[in-house]
C-alpha positions as a Markdown table, in Angstrom:
| # | Residue | x | y | z |
|---|---|---|---|---|
| 1 | Met | -34.6 | -152.1 | -58.1 |
| 2 | Gln | -34.8 | -149.3 | -60.6 |
| 3 | Ser | -34.5 | -145.7 | -59.5 |
| 4 | Thr | -37.7 | -143.6 | -59.9 |
| 5 | Ile | -35.7 | -140.4 | -60.6 |
| 6 | Ile | -33.6 | -142.1 | -63.2 |
| 7 | Glu | -36.6 | -143.6 | -64.9 |
| 8 | Arg | -38.3 | -140.2 | -65.0 |
| 9 | Ala | -35.2 | -138.5 | -66.3 |
| 10 | Gln | -34.7 | -141.1 | -69.1 |
| 11 | Lys | -38.3 | -140.2 | -70.2 |
| 12 | Asn | -37.4 | -136.4 | -70.1 |
| 13 | Met | -39.8 | -135.9 | -67.2 |
| 14 | Phe | -39.1 | -133.1 | -64.8 |
| 15 | Thr | -37.8 | -134.5 | -61.5 |
| 16 | Leu | -37.4 | -132.5 | -58.3 |
| 17 | Ile | -35.2 | -133.7 | -55.5 |
| 18 | Ser | -35.7 | -132.1 | -52.0 |
| 19 | Glu | -32.2 | -131.8 | -50.5 |
| 20 | Ile | -33.0 | -132.1 | -46.9 |
| 21 | Gly | -29.3 | -132.5 | -46.2 |
| 22 | Val | -28.9 | -131.9 | -42.4 |
| 23 | Asn | -31.5 | -129.2 | -42.0 |
| 24 | Tyr | -33.6 | -131.5 | -39.8 |
| 25 | Tyr | -31.2 | -130.9 | -36.9 |
| 26 | Asp | -32.3 | -127.2 | -36.8 |
| 27 | Ile | -35.9 | -128.1 | -37.3 |
| 28 | Ala | -35.6 | -130.5 | -34.4 |
| 29 | Asp | -34.2 | -127.7 | -32.2 |
| 30 | Gln | -36.8 | -125.2 | -33.3 |
| 31 | Arg | -39.7 | -127.6 | -32.6 |
| 32 | Asn | -38.3 | -129.3 | -29.6 |
| 33 | Ile | -38.4 | -132.8 | -31.2 |
| 34 | Ser | -35.8 | -135.4 | -31.9 |
| 35 | Pro | -33.7 | -135.2 | -35.1 |
| 36 | Met | -35.3 | -138.4 | -36.3 |
| 37 | Glu | -38.8 | -137.0 | -35.8 |
| 38 | Ala | -37.7 | -133.9 | -37.6 |
| 39 | Ala | -36.2 | -135.8 | -40.5 |
| 40 | Lys | -39.4 | -137.8 | -40.9 |
| 41 | Leu | -41.5 | -134.7 | -40.7 |
| 42 | Met | -39.5 | -133.1 | -43.5 |
| 43 | Ile | -39.9 | -136.3 | -45.6 |
| 44 | Asn | -43.7 | -136.1 | -45.1 |
| 45 | Glu | -43.7 | -132.4 | -46.0 |
| 46 | Ala | -41.7 | -133.1 | -49.1 |
| 47 | Ile | -44.0 | -135.9 | -50.2 |
| 48 | Asp | -47.0 | -133.6 | -49.7 |
| 49 | Ser | -45.3 | -131.0 | -51.8 |
| 50 | Gly | -45.1 | -133.5 | -54.7 |
| 51 | Val | -41.4 | -133.9 | -55.0 |
| 52 | His | -39.9 | -137.1 | -56.5 |
| 53 | Ala | -37.1 | -137.9 | -54.1 |
| 54 | Val | -35.5 | -136.7 | -50.8 |
| 55 | Lys | -31.8 | -136.5 | -50.2 |
| 56 | Phe | -29.7 | -136.3 | -47.1 |
| 57 | Gln | -26.0 | -135.8 | -46.4 |
| 58 | Thr | -24.0 | -138.5 | -44.6 |
| 59 | Tyr | -20.7 | -137.5 | -42.9 |
| 60 | Lys | -18.7 | -137.2 | -39.8 |
| 61 | Ala | -16.9 | -133.9 | -39.2 |
| 62 | Gly | -13.7 | -135.7 | -38.3 |
| 63 | Thr | -13.4 | -137.4 | -41.7 |
| 64 | Leu | -14.6 | -134.5 | -43.7 |
| 65 | Ala | -12.5 | -131.4 | -42.7 |
| 66 | Val | -9.5 | -130.5 | -40.6 |
| 67 | Lys | -10.3 | -128.6 | -37.4 |
| 68 | Asn | -9.2 | -125.2 | -38.8 |
| 69 | Ser | -10.9 | -125.5 | -42.2 |
| 70 | Pro | -12.2 | -122.1 | -43.3 |
| 71 | Ser | -15.8 | -121.4 | -44.2 |
| 72 | Tyr | -17.0 | -120.9 | -47.8 |
| 73 | Trp | -20.6 | -119.6 | -47.1 |
| 74 | Asp | -22.2 | -116.3 | -46.3 |
| 75 | Leu | -21.2 | -115.6 | -42.7 |
| 76 | Thr | -24.1 | -113.2 | -42.2 |
| 77 | Lys | -26.4 | -116.1 | -42.7 |
| 78 | Glu | -24.3 | -118.9 | -41.1 |
| 79 | Pro | -21.8 | -117.4 | -38.6 |
| 80 | Thr | -19.8 | -120.5 | -37.9 |
| 81 | Gln | -16.3 | -119.8 | -39.4 |
| 82 | Ser | -15.0 | -123.4 | -39.3 |
| 83 | Gln | -16.3 | -126.1 | -41.5 |
| 84 | Tyr | -15.3 | -128.7 | -38.9 |
| 85 | Glu | -17.3 | -126.9 | -36.2 |
| 86 | Leu | -20.4 | -126.5 | -38.4 |
| 87 | Phe | -20.3 | -130.1 | -39.6 |
| 88 | Arg | -19.8 | -131.4 | -36.0 |
| 89 | Lys | -23.2 | -129.9 | -35.1 |
| 90 | His | -24.9 | -132.1 | -37.7 |
| 91 | Asp | -23.2 | -135.5 | -37.8 |
| 92 | Ser | -24.8 | -137.6 | -35.1 |
| 93 | Phe | -26.6 | -139.9 | -37.5 |
| 94 | Gly | -25.0 | -143.1 | -38.6 |
| 95 | Glu | -26.0 | -146.3 | -40.4 |
| 96 | Pro | -28.9 | -147.2 | -38.1 |
| 97 | Glu | -30.5 | -143.8 | -38.6 |
| 98 | Tyr | -30.1 | -143.7 | -42.3 |
| 99 | Ala | -31.4 | -147.3 | -42.6 |
| 100 | Glu | -34.5 | -146.2 | -40.7 |
| 101 | Leu | -35.0 | -143.2 | -43.0 |
| 102 | Ser | -34.5 | -145.3 | -46.1 |
| 103 | Ser | -37.2 | -147.8 | -44.8 |
| 104 | Tyr | -39.5 | -144.9 | -43.9 |
| 105 | Cys | -39.2 | -143.5 | -47.4 |
| 106 | Ala | -39.9 | -146.9 | -49.0 |
| 107 | Glu | -43.0 | -147.2 | -46.8 |
| 108 | Lys | -44.1 | -143.7 | -47.8 |
| 109 | Gly | -43.4 | -144.3 | -51.5 |
| 110 | Ile | -40.6 | -141.8 | -52.2 |
| 111 | Glu | -37.0 | -142.4 | -53.2 |
| 112 | Phe | -34.3 | -142.0 | -50.6 |
| 113 | Leu | -30.8 | -140.8 | -51.4 |
| 114 | Ser | -27.9 | -139.5 | -49.3 |
| 115 | Thr | -24.6 | -138.1 | -50.4 |
| 116 | Ala | -21.8 | -140.1 | -48.9 |
| 117 | Phe | -18.8 | -138.1 | -47.8 |
| 118 | Asp | -16.5 | -140.9 | -46.7 |
| 119 | Phe | -15.8 | -144.5 | -47.6 |
| 120 | Glu | -17.6 | -146.0 | -44.6 |
| 121 | Ser | -20.9 | -144.2 | -45.4 |
| 122 | Ala | -20.5 | -145.1 | -49.1 |
| 123 | Asp | -20.4 | -148.7 | -48.0 |
| 124 | Tyr | -23.3 | -148.8 | -45.6 |
| 125 | Leu | -25.6 | -146.6 | -47.7 |
| 126 | Asn | -25.3 | -149.0 | -50.6 |
| 127 | Ser | -28.0 | -151.3 | -49.4 |
| 128 | His | -30.4 | -148.4 | -48.6 |
| 129 | Met | -30.5 | -146.4 | -51.9 |
| 130 | Asn | -30.6 | -147.0 | -55.7 |
| 131 | Val | -28.5 | -144.0 | -56.8 |
| 132 | Tyr | -25.2 | -142.5 | -55.6 |
| 133 | Lys | -24.9 | -138.7 | -55.4 |
| 134 | Ile | -21.3 | -137.3 | -55.5 |
| 135 | Ser | -20.8 | -133.8 | -54.2 |
| 136 | Ser | -19.2 | -131.0 | -56.2 |
| 137 | Ser | -16.6 | -130.9 | -53.5 |
| 138 | Asp | -15.5 | -134.4 | -54.4 |
| 139 | Leu | -15.4 | -133.9 | -58.2 |
| 140 | Asn | -11.6 | -134.1 | -58.2 |
| 141 | Asn | -11.5 | -136.8 | -55.5 |
| 142 | Leu | -10.9 | -139.5 | -58.1 |
| 143 | Pro | -10.2 | -142.3 | -55.6 |
| 144 | Phe | -13.5 | -141.7 | -53.9 |
| 145 | Ile | -15.3 | -141.4 | -57.2 |
| 146 | Arg | -13.9 | -144.7 | -58.3 |
| 147 | Tyr | -15.0 | -146.3 | -55.0 |
| 148 | Gln | -18.6 | -145.2 | -55.4 |
| 149 | Ala | -18.7 | -146.0 | -59.1 |
| 150 | Ala | -17.6 | -149.5 | -58.4 |
| 151 | Lys | -20.9 | -150.1 | -56.5 |
| 152 | Gly | -22.5 | -150.4 | -60.0 |
| 153 | Lys | -25.3 | -148.0 | -59.5 |
| 154 | Pro | -26.5 | -144.9 | -61.3 |
| 155 | Ile | -24.7 | -141.7 | -60.2 |
| 156 | Leu | -25.6 | -138.1 | -59.8 |
| 157 | Leu | -22.4 | -136.0 | -60.1 |
| 158 | Ser | -22.5 | -132.3 | -59.2 |
| 159 | Cys | -20.2 | -130.1 | -61.3 |
| 160 | Gly | -19.9 | -127.0 | -59.1 |
| 161 | Ala | -16.6 | -125.0 | -59.1 |
| 162 | Ser | -15.2 | -127.1 | -61.9 |
| 163 | Asp | -13.8 | -126.8 | -65.4 |
| 164 | Ser | -14.2 | -128.9 | -68.5 |
| 165 | His | -11.0 | -130.9 | -67.9 |
| 166 | Glu | -12.0 | -131.8 | -64.3 |
| 167 | Ile | -15.5 | -132.9 | -65.5 |
| 168 | Asn | -14.0 | -135.0 | -68.3 |
| 169 | Met | -11.6 | -136.7 | -65.8 |
| 170 | Ala | -14.5 | -137.5 | -63.4 |
| 171 | Val | -16.7 | -138.9 | -66.2 |
| 172 | Ala | -13.9 | -140.9 | -67.6 |
| 173 | Glu | -13.1 | -142.4 | -64.2 |
| 174 | Ile | -16.7 | -143.4 | -63.7 |
| 175 | Arg | -17.1 | -144.9 | -67.2 |
| 176 | Lys | -14.0 | -147.1 | -66.8 |
| 177 | Ile | -16.0 | -149.3 | -64.3 |
| 178 | Asn | -19.7 | -148.1 | -64.4 |
| 179 | Arg | -22.0 | -148.1 | -67.4 |
| 180 | Gln | -25.1 | -147.2 | -65.4 |
| 181 | Pro | -27.0 | -143.9 | -66.1 |
| 182 | Leu | -24.9 | -140.9 | -65.2 |
| 183 | Val | -26.4 | -137.5 | -64.4 |
| 184 | Leu | -24.3 | -134.3 | -64.5 |
| 185 | Leu | -25.7 | -131.6 | -62.3 |
| 186 | His | -24.7 | -128.0 | -63.2 |
| 187 | Cys | -24.0 | -126.3 | -59.9 |
| 188 | Val | -22.5 | -123.1 | -58.5 |
| 189 | Leu | -20.7 | -123.4 | -55.2 |
| 190 | Glu | -21.7 | -120.0 | -53.8 |
| 191 | Tyr | -24.1 | -120.0 | -50.9 |
| 192 | Pro | -26.4 | -118.4 | -51.8 |
| 193 | Thr | -25.8 | -118.0 | -55.5 |
| 194 | Pro | -26.8 | -114.6 | -56.8 |
| 195 | Pro | -29.1 | -114.9 | -59.9 |
| 196 | Glu | -26.4 | -113.2 | -62.0 |
| 197 | His | -24.0 | -115.9 | -61.1 |
| 198 | Ala | -26.3 | -118.9 | -61.9 |
| 199 | Asn | -24.6 | -119.3 | -65.3 |
| 200 | Leu | -27.5 | -121.5 | -66.6 |
| 201 | Arg | -26.1 | -121.7 | -70.1 |
| 202 | Lys | -23.6 | -124.1 | -68.7 |
| 203 | Ile | -26.5 | -126.6 | -68.7 |
| 204 | Ala | -26.8 | -126.3 | -72.5 |
| 205 | Ser | -23.0 | -126.6 | -72.8 |
| 206 | Leu | -23.1 | -129.8 | -70.7 |
| 207 | Lys | -25.9 | -131.2 | -73.0 |
| 208 | Glu | -23.8 | -130.4 | -76.1 |
| 209 | Gln | -20.5 | -131.9 | -74.7 |
| 210 | Tyr | -22.2 | -135.0 | -73.1 |
| 211 | Pro | -25.1 | -135.9 | -75.4 |
| 212 | Asn | -25.3 | -139.4 | -74.0 |
| 213 | Leu | -25.6 | -138.3 | -70.4 |
| 214 | Ile | -28.5 | -136.9 | -68.4 |
| 215 | Ile | -28.1 | -133.3 | -67.4 |
| 216 | Gly | -29.6 | -131.6 | -64.4 |
| 217 | Tyr | -29.1 | -128.7 | -62.0 |
| 218 | Ser | -28.3 | -128.4 | -58.3 |
| 219 | Asp | -29.6 | -124.9 | -57.3 |
| 220 | His | -28.3 | -122.7 | -54.6 |
| 221 | Thr | -30.1 | -119.5 | -55.6 |
| 222 | Met | -32.7 | -117.9 | -53.2 |
| 223 | Pro | -36.2 | -119.0 | -54.1 |
| 224 | Asp | -38.1 | -116.2 | -55.9 |
| 225 | Val | -41.8 | -115.8 | -56.7 |
| 226 | Thr | -41.5 | -116.4 | -60.4 |
| 227 | Lys | -39.2 | -119.5 | -60.1 |
| 228 | Glu | -37.4 | -118.1 | -63.2 |
| 229 | Ile | -34.1 | -119.8 | -62.3 |
| 230 | Val | -35.5 | -123.3 | -62.1 |
| 231 | Lys | -37.8 | -122.8 | -65.1 |
| 232 | Thr | -35.0 | -121.5 | -67.2 |
| 233 | Ala | -32.7 | -124.4 | -66.1 |
| 234 | Tyr | -35.5 | -126.8 | -67.2 |
| 235 | Leu | -35.9 | -125.2 | -70.6 |
| 236 | Leu | -32.2 | -125.3 | -71.1 |
| 237 | Gly | -32.3 | -129.1 | -70.6 |
| 238 | Ala | -32.0 | -129.8 | -66.9 |
| 239 | Val | -34.5 | -132.6 | -66.3 |
| 240 | Ile | -33.4 | -133.3 | -62.7 |
| 241 | Val | -33.3 | -130.4 | -60.3 |
| 242 | Glu | -32.0 | -130.7 | -56.8 |
| 243 | Lys | -32.7 | -127.9 | -54.3 |
| 244 | His | -32.2 | -127.6 | -50.6 |
| 245 | Phe | -35.3 | -128.0 | -48.6 |
| 246 | Thr | -36.5 | -126.6 | -45.3 |
| 247 | Leu | -39.7 | -126.0 | -43.3 |
| 248 | Asp | -38.6 | -122.5 | -42.3 |
| 249 | Lys | -36.5 | -120.3 | -44.5 |
| 250 | Thr | -36.0 | -117.8 | -41.7 |
| 251 | Ile | -33.9 | -120.2 | -39.6 |
| 252 | Arg | -30.4 | -118.7 | -39.3 |
| 253 | Gly | -27.6 | -120.9 | -40.4 |
| 254 | Asn | -26.6 | -123.8 | -42.7 |
| 255 | Asp | -28.9 | -124.4 | -45.7 |
| 256 | His | -32.2 | -122.8 | -44.7 |
| 257 | Tyr | -31.8 | -119.3 | -46.2 |
| 258 | His | -31.3 | -120.5 | -49.8 |
| 259 | Ala | -33.6 | -123.5 | -49.5 |
| 260 | Met | -37.1 | -124.0 | -50.9 |
| 261 | Asp | -39.9 | -124.7 | -48.5 |
| 262 | Pro | -43.0 | -126.9 | -49.2 |
| 263 | Ala | -44.9 | -124.0 | -50.8 |
| 264 | Asp | -41.9 | -123.3 | -53.1 |
| 265 | Ala | -41.7 | -127.0 | -54.1 |
| 266 | Gln | -45.3 | -127.1 | -55.0 |
| 267 | Asp | -45.0 | -123.9 | -57.0 |
| 268 | Ile | -41.9 | -125.2 | -58.9 |
| 269 | Ile | -43.8 | -128.3 | -59.9 |
| 270 | Lys | -46.9 | -126.3 | -60.9 |
| 271 | Lys | -44.9 | -123.9 | -63.0 |
| 272 | Ile | -42.9 | -126.6 | -64.7 |
| 273 | Ser | -46.1 | -128.4 | -65.5 |
| 274 | Gly | -47.3 | -125.1 | -67.0 |
| 275 | Leu | -44.2 | -125.0 | -69.2 |
| 276 | Asp | -44.7 | -128.5 | -70.3 |
| 277 | Val | -48.2 | -127.5 | -71.5 |
| 278 | Ile | -47.1 | -124.5 | -73.5 |
| 279 | Cys | -44.0 | -126.2 | -74.9 |
| 280 | Gly | -45.9 | -129.2 | -76.1 |
| 281 | Ser | -44.4 | -132.3 | -77.7 |
| 282 | Gly | -42.2 | -130.8 | -80.3 |
| 283 | Asp | -43.6 | -133.2 | -83.0 |
| 284 | Leu | -43.4 | -131.7 | -86.5 |
| 285 | Thr | -47.1 | -132.3 | -87.2 |
| 286 | Ala | -50.2 | -130.2 | -87.3 |
| 287 | Leu | -52.4 | -130.1 | -84.2 |
| 288 | Glu | -56.0 | -131.4 | -84.4 |
| 289 | Thr | -57.1 | -127.9 | -83.3 |
| 290 | Glu | -55.5 | -126.5 | -86.4 |
| 291 | Ala | -57.6 | -128.6 | -88.8 |
| 292 | Ser | -60.2 | -126.0 | -89.6 |
| 293 | Ala | -57.6 | -123.3 | -90.2 |
| 294 | Arg | -55.5 | -125.7 | -92.2 |
| 295 | Arg | -58.5 | -126.4 | -94.4 |
| 296 | Asn | -59.8 | -122.9 | -94.8 |
| 297 | Ala | -56.8 | -120.6 | -94.5 |
| 298 | Arg | -54.6 | -122.5 | -97.0 |
| 299 | Arg | -55.1 | -122.0 | -100.7 |
| 300 | Ser | -56.3 | -124.2 | -103.5 |
| 301 | Ile | -56.0 | -123.8 | -107.3 |
| 302 | Ala | -58.9 | -121.7 | -108.6 |
| 303 | Ser | -60.2 | -120.8 | -112.0 |
| 304 | Thr | -59.5 | -117.3 | -113.3 |
| 305 | Ala | -62.2 | -117.5 | -116.0 |
| 306 | Ala | -65.0 | -119.8 | -117.1 |
| 307 | Ile | -63.7 | -123.1 | -118.6 |
| 308 | Val | -65.6 | -125.1 | -121.2 |
| 309 | Lys | -65.9 | -128.8 | -121.0 |
| 310 | Gly | -63.2 | -130.4 | -123.1 |
| 311 | Glu | -61.0 | -127.3 | -123.0 |
| 312 | Thr | -57.3 | -127.8 | -122.3 |
| 313 | Ile | -56.1 | -126.2 | -119.1 |
| 314 | Thr | -53.3 | -123.6 | -119.4 |
| 315 | Arg | -51.4 | -121.8 | -116.6 |
| 316 | Gln | -53.3 | -118.5 | -117.4 |
| 317 | Met | -56.6 | -120.1 | -116.4 |
| 318 | Leu | -55.3 | -120.8 | -112.9 |
| 319 | Thr | -54.6 | -118.9 | -109.7 |
| 320 | Phe | -54.4 | -119.7 | -106.0 |
| 321 | Lys | -57.2 | -118.8 | -103.5 |
| 322 | Arg | -58.6 | -119.8 | -100.2 |
| 323 | Pro | -60.0 | -122.1 | -98.9 |
| 324 | Gly | -57.7 | -125.1 | -99.1 |
| 325 | Phe | -60.0 | -128.0 | -99.7 |
| 326 | Gly | -59.3 | -128.2 | -103.5 |
| 327 | Ile | -56.3 | -129.1 | -105.6 |
| 328 | Ser | -53.1 | -128.0 | -103.9 |
| 329 | Pro | -51.0 | -125.3 | -105.5 |
| 330 | Ala | -48.1 | -127.8 | -105.2 |
| 331 | Asp | -49.9 | -129.8 | -108.0 |
| 332 | Ile | -50.3 | -127.1 | -110.6 |
| 333 | Glu | -47.8 | -128.7 | -113.0 |
| 334 | Lys | -50.0 | -131.9 | -112.9 |
| 335 | Leu | -53.1 | -129.9 | -113.7 |
| 336 | Thr | -51.7 | -128.0 | -116.7 |
| 337 | Asp | -52.5 | -129.6 | -120.1 |
| 338 | Met | -55.4 | -131.7 | -118.6 |
| 339 | Arg | -58.9 | -131.3 | -120.2 |
| 340 | Ala | -62.0 | -130.1 | -118.4 |
| 341 | Phe | -64.4 | -132.9 | -117.9 |
| 342 | Val | -67.2 | -130.5 | -117.0 |
| 343 | Asp | -68.0 | -126.8 | -117.5 |
| 344 | Ile | -66.3 | -124.8 | -114.8 |
| 345 | Asp | -67.4 | -121.4 | -113.6 |
| 346 | Glu | -65.0 | -118.5 | -113.1 |
| 347 | Asp | -63.6 | -118.2 | -109.5 |
| 348 | Thr | -64.2 | -121.9 | -108.7 |
| 349 | Ile | -62.0 | -124.0 | -106.3 |
| 350 | Leu | -60.9 | -126.8 | -108.6 |
| 351 | Gln | -61.2 | -130.5 | -107.8 |
| 352 | Trp | -59.6 | -133.5 | -109.5 |
| 353 | Asp | -62.9 | -135.0 | -110.7 |
| 354 | Met | -63.5 | -131.9 | -112.9 |
| 355 | Phe | -60.7 | -133.0 | -115.2 |
| 356 | Glu | -59.9 | -135.8 | -117.6 |
| 357 | Glu | -56.5 | -137.4 | -118.0 |
| 358 | Arg | -53.6 | -135.4 | -119.4 |
| 359 | Ile | -53.7 | -135.2 | -123.3 |
């Protein structure tokens, strides 16, 4: 089955992915409901917001990080100092739960994805999603990249905290065994990413370096009223945008404080739609709405003096004036040396039927 998000991206249609990740655990605690109920609630809210796909994260703390692994996030927002301890709080779901979420998404008509962080989850997620997402943290994990690429599905590859050489190696590794659509997501591994660190021109650089790949953006900046970060990313060429998703940005910890909420998602889609309107198609043709101006504001060849029937036309008899529904100035050489077929008044917009063939 073809991926909706890949189909949209191939048509250069803006595509927004709600990265639910593991935020549903905190929503469950806040609302005193089960994690599964919270996950489905977030899916419903994402659908109502108009997003095009939802994405989760599939891992077990014990296969992801050693017990004394240091944090890499803002400890004032998420105080847990060990990666292992943080991930252990959010790793209870396994294959049955993700299978249920995938089925629920199919029932609701939205695409399901989940980032696999180990070989086991990469295997069991295969039958539940149409696209693999590889985290920035695994960009240099070539054995794991090969393993997922061998599944033969399209891939979203985040490029956070990487250089050109590392991206080239990862792309080459994928292309050895997988010719499906490949999406490179510009990303900054800084939680949250200050706007001045967003480095959005990297999107344009990726488009230039990889003209045959789809380019997108995985955003970790704090949502703002104007949505300038996402709008600029789109204008620079990011057709797929992935952003963390929450129902409450005030929840302390994990990925809530830099996430979009349903209102943000709706606003992003609205603002991108507005950009599409003002940017237009890019076709090098005149608009229908320009027809009147094209006709009246352009110039035609006009007579500088009265011309008698039978008189030979010289350059001195001709000038260029508005409106533009007569003989085009581009044809002045064709008109020179022709003979007037009728008497022509001074200051007349000239038409071809006023002249005989060239003498």
